One Martini backbone bead per residue (centre of mass of N, CA, C, O) as a GRO file, in nm:
protein
  171
    1MET     BB    1   0.525   1.474   1.024
    2ALA     BB    2   0.705   1.240   0.906
    3ASN     BB    3   0.459   1.044   0.890
    4ILE     BB    4   0.288   1.211   0.693
    5ILE     BB    5   0.493   1.199   0.466
    6THR     BB    6   0.494   0.899   0.434
    7GLY     BB    7   0.192   0.877   0.376
    8THR     BB    8   0.211   1.024   0.113
    9ARG     BB    9   0.356   0.799  -0.035
   10ILE     BB   10   0.132   0.590  -0.018
   11ILE     BB   11  -0.076   0.758  -0.169
   12CYS     BB   12   0.085   0.810  -0.433
   13SER     BB   13   0.122   0.513  -0.497
   14ILE     BB   14  -0.176   0.440  -0.526
   15ALA     BB   15  -0.231   0.657  -0.752
   16LEU     BB   16  -0.048   0.529  -0.966
   17LEU     BB   17  -0.257   0.299  -1.053
   18PHE     BB   18  -0.442   0.546  -1.211
   19CYS     BB   19  -0.188   0.590  -1.406
   20PRO     BB   20  -0.019   0.619  -1.672
   21ALA     BB   21   0.266   0.520  -1.769
   22LEU     BB   22   0.474   0.811  -1.805
   23SER     BB   23   0.302   1.022  -1.722
   24VAL     BB   24   0.250   1.323  -1.586
   25ALA     BB   25   0.110   1.206  -1.341
   26PHE     BB   26   0.309   0.994  -1.265
   27TYR     BB   27   0.558   1.177  -1.232
   28LEU     BB   28   0.446   1.350  -1.004
   29LEU     BB   29   0.389   1.130  -0.801
   30TYR     BB   30   0.672   1.012  -0.811
   31ILE     BB   31   0.818   1.266  -0.710
   32ILE     BB   32   0.664   1.304  -0.435
   33ALA     BB   33   0.747   1.026  -0.327
   34GLY     BB   34   1.057   1.069  -0.348
   35ILE     BB   35   1.068   1.315  -0.162
   36SER     BB   36   0.944   1.195   0.084
   37ASP     BB   37   1.183   0.989   0.116
   38MET     BB   38   1.417   1.215   0.147
   39ILE     BB   39   1.271   1.382   0.413
   40ASP     BB   40   1.147   1.214   0.654
   41GLY     BB   41   1.394   1.148   0.812
   42THR     BB   42   1.522   1.427   0.856
   43ILE     BB   43   1.273   1.537   1.007
   44ALA     BB   44   1.284   1.341   1.237
   45ARG     BB   45   1.563   1.418   1.336
   46LYS     BB   46   1.525   1.729   1.364
   47THR     BB   47   1.253   1.677   1.557
   48CYS     BB   48   1.284   1.421   1.747
   49THR     BB   49   1.085   1.173   1.583
   50VAL     BB   50   1.224   0.908   1.616
   51SER     BB   51   1.080   0.578   1.530
   52GLU     BB   52   0.967   0.267   1.503
   53PHE     BB   53   0.724   0.332   1.342
   54GLY     BB   54   0.854   0.516   1.126
   55SER     BB   55   1.047   0.310   1.020
   56THR     BB   56   0.829   0.102   0.941
   57LEU     BB   57   0.669   0.287   0.760
   58ASP     BB   58   0.888   0.344   0.566
   59THR     BB   59   0.927   0.060   0.467
   60VAL     BB   60   0.632   0.019   0.372
   61ALA     BB   61   0.640   0.248   0.171
   62ASP     BB   62   0.868   0.146  -0.004
   63PHE     BB   63   0.734  -0.117  -0.082
   64ILE     BB   64   0.481   0.005  -0.222
   65PHE     BB   65   0.626   0.166  -0.432
   66VAL     BB   66   0.788  -0.059  -0.574
   67VAL     BB   67   0.550  -0.251  -0.649
   68ILE     BB   68   0.378  -0.030  -0.808
   69CYS     BB   69   0.600   0.026  -1.013
   70MET     BB   70   0.625  -0.254  -1.121
   71ILE     BB   71   0.342  -0.291  -1.217
   72LYS     BB   72   0.360  -0.040  -1.413
   73LEU     BB   73   0.661  -0.087  -1.568
   74LEU     BB   74   0.709  -0.391  -1.659
   75PRO     BB   75   0.493  -0.413  -1.889
   76ILE     BB   76   0.627  -0.169  -2.079
   77LEU     BB   77   0.903  -0.309  -2.058
   78ASP     BB   78   1.189  -0.438  -2.217
   79ILE     BB   79   1.256  -0.726  -2.045
   80ALA     BB   80   1.472  -0.953  -1.958
   81ILE     BB   81   1.457  -1.250  -1.796
   82TRP     BB   82   1.730  -1.219  -1.637
   83VAL     BB   83   1.609  -0.971  -1.465
   84PHE     BB   84   1.397  -1.106  -1.318
   85ILE     BB   85   1.576  -1.316  -1.178
   86TRP     BB   86   1.738  -1.102  -1.028
   87ILE     BB   87   1.493  -0.973  -0.882
   88GLY     BB   88   1.428  -1.239  -0.735
   89ILE     BB   89   1.686  -1.265  -0.577
   90ILE     BB   90   1.671  -1.009  -0.430
   91ALA     BB   91   1.406  -1.078  -0.285
   92ILE     BB   92   1.513  -1.330  -0.136
   93ILE     BB   93   1.720  -1.178   0.034
   94LYS     BB   94   1.520  -0.984   0.172
   95VAL     BB   95   1.354  -1.204   0.307
   96ILE     BB   96   1.586  -1.333   0.460
   97ASN     BB   97   1.641  -1.065   0.625
   98ILE     BB   98   1.367  -1.053   0.768
   99VAL     BB   99   1.388  -1.338   0.905
  100SER     BB  100   1.656  -1.284   1.040
  101GLY     BB  101   1.576  -1.056   1.217
  102ILE     BB  102   1.358  -1.206   1.373
  103ILE     BB  103   1.548  -1.419   1.475
  104VAL     BB  104   1.829  -1.283   1.568
  105GLN     BB  105   1.669  -1.000   1.694
  106GLY     BB  106   1.338  -1.035   1.745
  107ASN     BB  107   1.282  -0.833   1.490
  108PHE     BB  108   1.201  -0.599   1.282
  109VAL     BB  109   1.444  -0.512   1.025
  110SER     BB  110   1.575  -0.192   0.914
  111VAL     BB  111   1.821  -0.105   0.686
  112HIS     BB  112   1.969   0.236   0.648
  113SER     BB  113   2.191   0.234   0.425
  114VAL     BB  114   2.381   0.363   0.198
  115MET     BB  115   2.329   0.151  -0.014
  116ASN     BB  116   2.021   0.171  -0.009
  117LYS     BB  117   2.015   0.461  -0.088
  118ILE     BB  118   2.150   0.437  -0.369
  119THR     BB  119   1.946   0.230  -0.471
  120GLY     BB  120   1.696   0.421  -0.446
  121CYS     BB  121   1.805   0.640  -0.636
  122LEU     BB  122   1.852   0.456  -0.893
  123LEU     BB  123   1.551   0.366  -0.900
  124PHE     BB  124   1.421   0.647  -0.920
  125LEU     BB  125   1.568   0.719  -1.201
  126LEU     BB  126   1.498   0.505  -1.410
  127PRO     BB  127   1.242   0.636  -1.563
  128PHE     BB  128   1.424   0.889  -1.673
  129THR     BB  129   1.600   0.694  -1.878
  130VAL     BB  130   1.426   0.556  -2.099
  131GLY     BB  131   1.479   0.763  -2.357
  132PHE     BB  132   1.832   0.758  -2.334
  133VAL     BB  133   1.880   0.464  -2.207
  134GLU     BB  134   1.951   0.158  -2.211
  135LEU     BB  135   1.808  -0.057  -2.013
  136ARG     BB  136   2.018  -0.279  -1.973
  137TYR     BB  137   2.222  -0.075  -1.826
  138SER     BB  138   2.051   0.048  -1.601
  139VAL     BB  139   1.970  -0.229  -1.467
  140VAL     BB  140   2.245  -0.327  -1.388
  141VAL     BB  141   2.312  -0.110  -1.192
  142VAL     BB  142   2.077  -0.148  -0.998
  143CYS     BB  143   2.123  -0.454  -0.941
  144VAL     BB  144   2.397  -0.434  -0.822
  145ALA     BB  145   2.323  -0.246  -0.592
  146ALA     BB  146   2.098  -0.425  -0.472
  147THR     BB  147   2.269  -0.663  -0.411
  148LEU     BB  148   2.477  -0.532  -0.224
  149ALA     BB  149   2.264  -0.417  -0.023
  150ALA     BB  150   2.136  -0.696   0.064
  151ILE     BB  151   2.405  -0.819   0.171
  152GLN     BB  152   2.471  -0.601   0.375
  153GLU     BB  153   2.212  -0.616   0.531
  154GLY     BB  154   2.249  -0.904   0.628
  155HIS     BB  155   2.518  -0.856   0.778
  156TYR     BB  156   2.399  -0.634   0.979
  157ILE     BB  157   2.189  -0.830   1.103
  158LYS     BB  158   2.377  -1.068   1.200
  159THR     BB  159   2.579  -0.849   1.361
  160GLY     BB  160   2.424  -0.583   1.485
  161ARG     BB  161   2.491  -0.333   1.271
  162TYR     BB  162   2.267  -0.148   1.436
  163GLU     BB  163   2.026   0.085   1.536
  164LYS     BB  164   1.738   0.020   1.710
  165SER     BB  165   1.611   0.307   1.736
  166ASN     BB  166   1.657   0.377   1.393
  167ARG     BB  167   1.780   0.158   1.193
  168ILE     BB  168   2.088   0.212   1.189
  169TYR     BB  169   2.381   0.151   1.084
  170LYS     BB  170   2.710   0.029   1.189
  171GLU     BB  171   3.070   0.106   1.134
   0.00000   0.00000   0.00000
């Protein structure tokens, strides 16, 4: 069940490519994808169906959702070059984390930390703020959270402070 919900996020994300950015259809698919992200892990835990496959699928679905949202939103938003540089730095840190997980832990590691969840929530809310909060302020908040989350994720991967069975970090 949880993997089906995660699959829904992938389908909604791909469908976003065919909707005008910030249209009603875009927001509807965006909300469905966001809700699926919020509930799939909970359902997996409640139904005792947490799995390596489900955790990896969730990470892949998140990646697809973020990339497609960037494809749709970045061209229509007036974002300063320094924000693109910051996003690039965050992406580099995330790639280093992936490579580090493969090298240090011997497999693909996805850390679902509280900071990553906060970042995901802030990133999810960003398109809803476009009409009433100056983008330069909301983007800074999201980028700070994403930077801290990426650094924390790297630390957890390098120190092995996560549960390998469900990819949740340990405090």
